[in-house]
C-alpha positions in Angstrom: 23.5 21.7 18.4 20.0 20.9 19.7 19.4 18.9 23.0 16.1 17.5 21.7 14.6 16.6 18.3 10.8 16.3 17.7 9.9 14.3 14.7 6.4 14.7 13.4 5.0 12.6 10.5 4.3 14.6 7.5 3.1 11.6 5.3 -0.4 11.7 3.7 -2.0 9.9 6.5 -0.9 12.2 9.3 -1.2 15.3 7.1 -4.9 14.4 6.5 -5.0 14.5 10.4 -3.6 18.0 10.5 0.0 17.1 11.5 1.1 20.5 9.7 -1.0 22.4 12.3 0.9 20.4 15.1 4.2 21.5 13.6 3.0 25.1 13.2 1.9 25.0 17.0 5.1 23.4 18.1 7.3 26.0 16.5 5.1 28.9 17.8 5.1 27.4 21.5 8.8 26.7 21.4 9.5 30.3 20.3 7.2 31.5 23.1 9.1 29.4 25.6 12.5 30.4 24.3 13.4 27.0 23.2 13.6 27.4 19.4 17.4 27.1 19.6 17.3 24.0 21.9 14.6 21.9 20.3 14.5 21.1 16.5 11.3 20.1 14.9 11.6 17.8 11.9 8.8 16.9 9.5 9.5 13.2 8.3 7.8 10.6 6.2 5.5 7.8 7.4 6.3 5.9 10.7 4.0 3.1 9.7 1.3 3.2 12.4 -1.1 5.1 10.3 -4.1 4.7 12.4 -2.5 6.6 15.3 -1.9 9.9 13.5 -0.8 12.6 14.1 2.4 11.0 15.4 5.3 12.6 17.2 8.5 11.1 18.6 10.7 13.1 20.9 14.4 12.2 21.0 16.8 11.4 22.8 14.0 9.8 25.1 12.4 8.1 22.2 8.9 9.0 23.4 6.1 8.0 20.9 3.1 10.3 21.2 0.1 9.3 19.2 -3.2 11.0 18.1 -1.7 14.3 19.1 -4.1 17.3 18.9 -3.1 21.0 18.7 -4.4 21.6 22.1 -1.8 19.0 23.4 1.2 20.9 22.2 1.4 23.5 25.1 1.4 20.7 27.5 4.1 18.7 25.6 6.3 21.8 25.5 6.0 23.1 29.0 6.0 19.6 30.7 8.3 17.5 28.5 10.6 19.7 26.6 10.8 22.4 29.2 10.7 20.4 32.5 11.7 17.0 31.2 8.4 15.4 32.4 7.1 12.8 29.9 3.4 13.3 29.1 2.2 9.7 29.7 -1.5 10.1 28.8 -0.3 10.8 25.1 2.1 7.9 24.8 1.3 5.0 22.6 0.2 2.5 25.1 2.5 -0.2 24.1 5.6 2.0 24.8 4.7 2.4 28.5 6.6 0.1 30.8 4.3 -1.4 33.5 6.8 -1.7 36.1 8.8 1.5 35.9 8.6 5.1 34.5 10.8 4.2 31.5 9.6 4.3 27.9 10.0 1.2 25.8 11.6 1.5 22.4 9.3 1.3 19.4 11.2 -1.7 18.3 9.9 -3.6 21.4 6.2 -3.0 20.5 4.1 -5.7 18.9 3.8 -3.8 15.7 7.6 -3.2 15.1 9.2 -6.2 16.9 9.1 -8.6 13.8 9.8 -5.9 11.1 13.1 -5.5 9.2 13.3 -2.2 7.5 15.3 -1.9 4.3 13.2 -0.1 1.8 11.6 2.0 4.6 14.8 2.4 6.6 14.7 6.3 6.3 11.0 6.8 6.4 10.1 8.6 9.7 13.8 9.1 10.4 14.9 12.0 8.1 13.4 15.2 6.8 12.7 14.1 3.1 13.1 17.8 1.9 16.7 18.0 3.1 19.4 16.2 1.1 21.9 16.7 3.8 19.8 14.3 6.2 19.9 11.7 3.4 23.5 12.0 2.8 24.0 11.8 6.6 22.4 8.3 6.4 24.9 7.0 3.8 23.0 8.6 1.0 24.7 8.6 -2.4 27.5 6.6 -1.2 26.3 3.6 -3.3 26.3 5.7 -6.4 29.7 7.0 -5.6 30.9 3.4 -5.1 29.6 2.0 -8.5 30.9 5.1 -10.4 34.4 5.1 -9.0 34.9 1.3 -8.1 32.8 -0.9 -10.2 32.1 -1.7 -13.9 28.4 -1.6 -15.2 28.6 -5.5 -15.4 29.8 -5.7 -11.9 26.7 -3.7 -10.8 24.4 -6.1 -12.6 26.2 -9.1 -11.2 25.7 -7.8 -7.7 22.0 -7.1 -8.2 21.6 -10.5 -9.8 23.4 -12.3 -7.0 21.2 -10.7 -4.4 18.1 -12.2 -5.7 16.3 -9.1 -5.7 12.9 -9.4 -7.7 10.5 -6.8 -8.9 8.3 -5.5 -6.1 5.7 -4.2 -8.5 3.8 -7.5 -8.6 5.3 -9.9 -11.2 8.5 -10.6 -9.3 10.8 -10.7 -12.4 14.5 -10.8 -11.4 15.8 -7.4 -11.4 19.5 -8.3 -12.4 18.1 -10.2 -15.4 16.0 -7.3 -16.5 19.0 -5.1 -16.3 21.2 -7.3 -18.1 18.9 -7.6 -21.0 18.8 -3.8 -21.5 22.6 -3.6 -21.0 23.2 -6.1 -23.8 21.2 -4.0 -26.4 23.3 -1.5 -28.1 21.5 2.0 -28.8 22.3 5.6 -29.1 20.0 6.2 -26.1 18.5 4.1 -23.3 16.0 4.9 -20.6 15.4 4.1 -16.9 11.8 4.4 -15.8 10.3 4.3 -12.3 6.8 3.0 -12.0 5.2 5.2 -9.2 1.6 4.9 -10.6 0.4 2.9 -7.6 -3.3 2.2 -8.4 -4.2 -0.8 -6.4 -7.1 -0.2 -3.9 -5.7 -0.2 -0.4 -2.0 0.2 -1.6 0.2 3.1 -0.4 3.6 1.5 0.0 5.4 3.4 -3.0 3.6 6.7 -1.9 5.2 6.4 1.6 8.8 5.8 0.3 8.3 8.9 -2.1 7.1 11.0 0.7 9.6 9.8 3.3 12.9 9.1 1.2 12.6 10.4 -2.3 16.4 10.5 -2.8 16.8 6.7 -2.5 14.8 6.4 -5.8 16.9 9.0 -7.5 20.2 7.4 -6.4 19.0 3.8 -7.4 17.9 5.1 -10.9 21.2 6.8 -11.5 22.9 3.4 -10.5 20.6 1.6 -13.0 21.4 4.2 -15.7 25.2 3.4 -15.2 24.6 -0.3 -15.2 22.6 -0.3 -18.5 24.3 2.7 -20.2 21.3 5.1 -20.0 21.5 8.9 -19.5 17.9 9.7 -18.9 15.3 8.6 -16.3 11.6 9.1 -16.0 9.5 8.7 -12.8 5.8 8.1 -13.7 4.0 9.2 -10.6 0.4 9.6 -9.8 -1.1 13.1 -9.9 -3.1 12.1 -6.9 0.0 12.0 -4.8 0.7 15.8 -4.3 3.0 15.4 -1.3 5.1 12.7 -3.2 5.1 14.8 -6.3 6.2 17.9 -4.3 9.0 16.1 -2.5 10.3 14.6 -5.7 10.6 18.0 -7.2 12.5 19.2 -4.2 14.7 16.2 -4.3 15.6 16.3 -8.1 16.4 20.1 -7.7 18.8 19.4 -4.8 20.4 16.5 -6.4 21.0 18.6 -9.5 22.5 21.4 -7.3 24.8 18.9 -5.6 26.1 17.5 -8.9 24.3 14.1 -8.1 22.2 14.3 -11.2 23.1 15.8 -14.4 26.5 16.1 -16.3 29.9 14.4 -15.2 28.5 12.9 -11.8 31.4 12.6 -9.4 33.8 13.7 -12.1 33.5 10.3 -13.7 32.2 11.5 -17.1 28.8 9.7 -16.3 25.7 11.8 -17.4 22.3 11.0 -15.9 19.1 13.1 -15.2 15.7 12.5 -14.2 12.3 14.1 -15.0 8.7 13.6 -13.7 5.7 12.6 -15.5 2.4 12.8 -13.9 -0.2 9.9 -14.4 -3.8 11.0 -15.0 -5.4 8.2 -12.9 -5.5 5.3 -15.3 -4.9 2.0 -13.5 -3.7 0.4 -16.8 -0.7 2.8 -16.9 0.7 0.7 -14.1 1.5 -1.9 -16.8 5.0 -1.3 -18.4 4.1 -0.7 -22.0 1.0 1.4 -21.2 3.1 3.5 -18.9 5.7 4.1 -21.6 3.1 4.9 -24.1 1.7 7.5 -21.7 5.1 9.1 -21.0 5.4 9.4 -25.0 2.3 11.6 -24.8 -0.2 9.1 -26.2 -3.3 7.5 -24.7 -2.2 5.0 -22.1 -2.7 1.6 -23.7 -0.6 -1.6 -23.7 1.5 -2.8 -26.5 1.9 -6.5 -27.5 5.1 -8.1 -26.3 7.6 -9.2 -27.7 9.4 -6.9 -28.4 9.9 -6.3 -24.6 10.9 -2.9 -23.3 14.5 -4.0 -22.8 14.7 -4.2 -26.7 12.1 -1.5 -27.7 10.6 0.5 -24.9 10.3 4.3 -24.3 10.6 6.0 -27.7 11.4 2.6 -29.1 14.6 2.6 -27.3 16.0 -0.1 -24.7 14.3 0.6 -21.5 14.2 -0.7 -17.9 11.2 -0.1 -15.7 11.0 -1.0 -11.9 8.8 0.1 -9.3 9.6 2.4 -6.3 10.2 -0.3 -3.7 12.5 -2.3 -6.1 14.7 0.8 -6.5 14.6 1.6 -2.7 16.5 -1.7 -2.1 19.2 -1.1 -4.5 21.7 1.3 -2.7 21.7 -1.0 0.4 22.4 -3.9 -1.7 25.4 -2.1 -3.3 26.7 -0.9 0.1 26.1 -4.1 2.1 26.6 -6.7 -0.6 24.6 -9.3 -2.4 25.0 -11.8 0.4 23.6 -9.5 3.1 20.4 -9.1 1.0 20.3 -12.8 0.1 20.6 -13.9 3.6 16.9 -12.5 4.3 13.9 -14.2 2.9 13.2 -17.5 1.2 15.1 -19.5 -1.3 13.5 -18.0 -4.3 12.4 -14.8 -2.8 15.1 -12.8 -1.2 15.0 -9.7 1.0 11.9 -8.0 2.6 8.5 -6.9 1.4 6.5 -3.9 2.3 2.9 -4.4 2.9 0.0 -1.8 3.2 -2.0 -3.4 6.1 -5.7 -2.4 5.9 -9.4 -3.5 6.3 -10.7 -5.1 9.4 -7.4 -4.9 11.4 -6.4 -3.2 14.6 -3.1 -1.8 13.5 -3.7 -0.1 10.1 -0.4 0.9 8.5 2.8 0.1 6.7 4.8 -3.0 7.5 8.2 -4.3 6.1 8.9 -8.1 6.9 11.4 -10.7 5.5 9.9 -12.7 2.8 8.7 -16.0 4.2 6.8 -14.4 7.2 3.5 -16.0 7.5 0.2 -14.4 7.1 -0.6 -15.3 10.6 2.4 -13.3 12.0 1.5 -10.2 10.0 -2.2 -10.2 10.8 -2.3 -11.5 14.5 1.1 -10.4 15.8 2.0 -7.1 13.8 -1.6 -6.1 12.9 -3.1 -7.1 16.2 -5.9 -9.2 14.7 -9.4 -8.2 13.6 -11.1 -5.7 16.0 -14.2 -6.3 18.3 -13.4 -10.0 18.6 -14.4 -10.7 15.0 -13.0 -13.9 13.4 -10.5 -13.6 10.6 -12.0 -14.8 7.3 -9.7 -13.9 4.5 -6.9 -11.6 3.3 -6.8 -10.0 -0.2 -3.3 -9.7 -1.6 -2.3 -8.2 -5.0 -5.3 -5.8 -5.3 -7.6 -6.4 -8.3 -5.0 -8.7 -9.7 -4.6 -10.9 -6.7 -6.8 -13.4 -4.7 -8.3 -14.0 -1.5 -6.3 -16.2 1.1 -8.5 -18.1 3.4 -7.8 -18.7 7.1 -6.7 -22.2 6.3 -3.6 -20.8 4.6 -2.7 -18.4 7.3 0.6 -20.3 8.2 1.8 -20.3 4.6 5.1 -18.4 4.3 4.5 -15.4 2.1 6.6 -15.2 -1.0 6.0 -15.0 -4.7 5.7 -18.7 -5.6 3.6 -19.7 -2.5 1.0 -17.0 -3.2 0.7 -18.0 -6.7 0.3 -21.7 -5.6 -2.7 -20.9 -3.4 -4.4 -18.8 -6.0 -3.2 -15.3 -5.2 -0.2 -13.1 -6.1 2.1 -10.7 -4.3 1.1 -7.7 -6.3 2.6 -4.4 -5.2 1.9 -5.2 -1.5 -1.7 -4.2 -0.6 -3.0 -6.5 2.1 -6.6 -6.1 2.9 -8.0 -8.1 5.9 -11.7 -9.3 6.1 -13.5 -10.7 8.9 -16.7 -12.8 9.4 -18.8 -9.8 8.3 -17.4 -9.7 4.9 -19.3 -11.3 1.9 -16.7 -12.9 -0.4 -19.1 -12.6 -3.4 -19.5 -8.8 -2.8 -15.6 -8.6 -2.6 -15.2 -10.3 -5.9 -17.8 -8.0 -7.3 -16.1 -4.9 -5.8 -12.7 -5.8 -7.5 -14.5 -6.7 -10.9 -16.3 -3.3 -10.9 -13.0 -1.6 -10.4 -11.4 -3.6 -13.4 -14.2 -2.9 -15.6 -13.9 0.8 -15.0 -10.2 0.7 -15.5 -9.9 -1.4 -18.6 -8.5 0.6 -21.4 -10.7 -1.3 -24.0 -8.1 -2.1 -26.4 -8.6 -6.0 -26.4 -12.1 -7.6 -26.5 -11.5 -10.3 -23.8 -10.9 -7.6 -21.2 -13.2 -5.1 -22.5 -16.2 -7.2 -22.9 -15.3 -10.3 -20.8 -14.9 -8.4 -17.5 -18.1 -6.6 -18.0 -20.0 -10.0 -18.6 -18.2 -11.3 -15.5 -19.3 -8.4 -13.5 -23.0 -8.8 -14.7 -22.9 -12.4 -13.6 -21.7 -11.5 -10.2 -24.4 -8.6 -9.9 -27.0 -11.1 -10.8 -25.8 -13.5 -8.2 -25.8 -10.7 -5.4 -29.4 -9.8 -6.3 -30.6 -13.5 -5.8 -31.2 -14.1 -9.4 -28.2 -16.4 -10.3 -28.2 -20.2 -11.0 -25.8 -23.0 -10.4 -25.2 -23.0 -14.2 -24.0 -19.3 -13.9 -21.2 -20.5 -11.5 -19.8 -22.7 -14.3 -20.3 -20.1 -16.9 -18.3 -17.6 -14.7 -15.5 -20.0 -14.0 -15.1 -20.8 -17.8 -15.2 -17.1 -18.6 -12.4 -16.4 -16.1 -10.1 -18.7 -17.9 -10.9 -17.3 -21.2 -10.2 -13.9 -20.0 -6.9 -14.9 -18.5 -5.8 -16.7 -21.6 -6.8 -14.1 -24.3 -6.2 -10.6 -22.8 -3.4 -8.4 -24.1 -1.9 -7.2 -20.9 -1.5 -8.0 -17.1 -4.7 -6.2 -16.3 -6.9 -8.4 -18.2 -4.8 -11.5 -17.6 -5.1 -11.1 -13.8 -8.7 -9.5 -13.6 -10.5 -12.9 -12.9 -8.2 -13.9 -10.0 -10.6 -12.5 -7.2 -13.4 -14.5 -8.7 -11.4 -17.7 -9.2 -9.9 -17.6 -5.6 -13.3 -16.8 -3.9 -14.9 -19.6 -6.0 -12.2 -22.0 -5.1 -12.2 -21.2 -1.2 -15.8 -19.8 -0.6 -18.0 -21.5 -3.2 -20.4 -22.4 -0.4 -21.2 -18.5 -0.2 -21.8 -18.5 -3.8 -24.2 -21.5 -3.5 -25.9 -19.8 -0.5 -26.7 -16.8 -2.7 -27.8 -19.0 -5.6 -29.8 -21.8 -3.8 -30.9 -20.4 -0.6 -31.2 -16.8 -1.8 -29.2 -15.6 1.3 -26.1 -13.6 1.9 -24.6 -15.4 4.9 -22.6 -12.2 5.9 -25.8 -10.1 5.6 -24.1 -7.7 3.2 -25.9 -8.1 -0.2 -29.0 -5.9 0.3 -31.2 -7.6 -2.2 -30.8 -10.8 -0.1 -31.1 -9.3 3.2 -34.1 -8.4 5.5 -34.0 -6.0 8.5 -36.0 -7.5 11.3 -37.1 -6.3 14.7 -37.1 -8.8 17.6 -40.4 -8.3 19.4 -39.0 -9.8 22.7 -36.3 -7.2 22.8 -38.1 -4.1 21.3 -39.1 -1.5 24.0 -41.1 0.6 21.6 -38.9 3.6 22.3 -39.5 4.9 18.7 -35.7 5.9 18.2 -35.5 3.5 15.1 -38.7 4.9 13.6 -37.3 8.5 13.9 -33.9 7.4 12.5 -35.2 5.7 9.4 -34.7 7.9 6.4 -37.6 6.3 4.4 -40.3 5.9 7.1 -40.1 1.9 6.9 -40.5 1.3 10.7 -44.0 1.3 12.0 -45.3 1.3 15.6 -46.5 3.2 18.5 -44.8 4.2 21.8 -44.0 1.2 24.1 -45.2 -1.3 21.6 -43.0 -3.5 19.6 -42.3 -2.0 16.1 -42.2 -3.8 12.8 -40.4 -3.0 9.5 -42.2 -2.6 6.3 -40.0 -4.6 3.9 -41.4 -3.0 0.9 -40.1 0.3 2.0 -36.9 -0.7 3.8 -33.6 0.2 1.8 -31.5 -2.0 4.2 -29.2 1.0 5.1 -28.6 -0.2 8.6 -29.2 3.2 10.2 -31.7 1.6 12.7 -29.4 -1.2 13.7 -26.8 1.4 14.7 -29.3 3.4 16.7 -31.0 0.8 18.6 -29.7 0.5 22.3 -31.5 -2.8 23.0 -30.0 -4.9 20.2 -33.6 -5.6 18.9 -32.9 -5.1 15.2 -30.9 -7.6 13.2 -30.0 -8.3 9.6 -31.2 -11.9 8.2 
């Protein structure tokens, strides 16, 4: 028995901040102090507050240490773990009680107070590389329950009654998808997991795989029992090395424990899982392209119908759900459909995980009940935009989604409401933009991504998105016309109506939503030849204010192209023909004398 447990985040975010070095230093220091048998160091998954890494929590006190450096470790060990004195300077500021020496619970902080963790319940709690810790958190009980107490149809009925919808973006009812596959007779069926998370700014599935890989294995086995499948495949991004490594460990452990393989729980049910690594193609997030890739072919979508539930992987009945969808399944089985359905809205049940990024104070991973407003997520959980900047818009759904303006901040977030205002849930990326963001440039950024990721199989997507990008580029260069705006909108609807798969069908969404809510910015680019946010370089001028310039020459010395001219103690000027609008001079000026116009 250990008297203290030190949990250190081992997710990608904290690992990139050298959390492994913190763990190594901790173990060495504990050994030096003779505490290795009293204090247990546990490498966990993501806690959620990614901007504060490396993160460490010490139990039983619950002290939340943030931005820990290797040099801090000896003090934590000698003061806290040896002498019992909390190192207050390293505590996350919101956990420090103002009127006492007590430490607040993480659940009392602004970031966690409104969260409700279901899919993320074990992330940051257990060691994801130890199956025993997952089992200690009721792991594999749901699988045991369905195999020994329930029929396949009863499992499907529970999932259907819960109202669980696909968390990968489309929001298709999970129980209905399973029932379609179960109804089709075949000598072989497959269960697939989409872990090919490709949306810019999205890292929800990665965090689940890194922090709680067994929950996905258990859920896939449950799905296999429900539809009559004996083989599963997890299609995971090769760019997720930590997730891949932990999945490999989890599959090996589950097989050793008899939880994957032949005759699971002595019931005669056989089910195994293999990994397939994606090669970085965004289109392979589309279900038919993903299955084509698993088969060993170039990842291109297939026409539907037939749908995968009829002819999917290797032309056999197949179901495909994403990581977050599966992460909800074991809790639904154990707690009941009514428990899950009691959360969320009428048509969108349960919780949703969002990757909160962009112009926001608290970057990280949040899980909230469906129906939570955008304002609650951004202002209360996220802490609002930094530096007193005004919130402008939030992009949901990545390249497939749209931009939600400030006027819709109080709309409850669920599948149907987001579609009604021109966006979509997507997998859960939520990128916040402030007043310094150019919405035309944002639309151009996502179109450029889509153009690069189009597989090229169908003309509307291959050619249409390229022409759309060229129009946006023309506008950001100050060469666009009002007629181009109408042509762009017309082309958007053509691409949506005629593309083969979801990538092309949703590619115009960022353009349509920004045209709908921020048309004045497009008009400013076209008519006034100005970028209101000062982002589009071709429409921007860097100017030195003569009344503020002290002639210190720092800007001239900083400029990489020698575009700033002037002598000491005399106001400088910018040679516009040479200026590349890099902004280096603006950052260096101590007197606020250089501005973008």
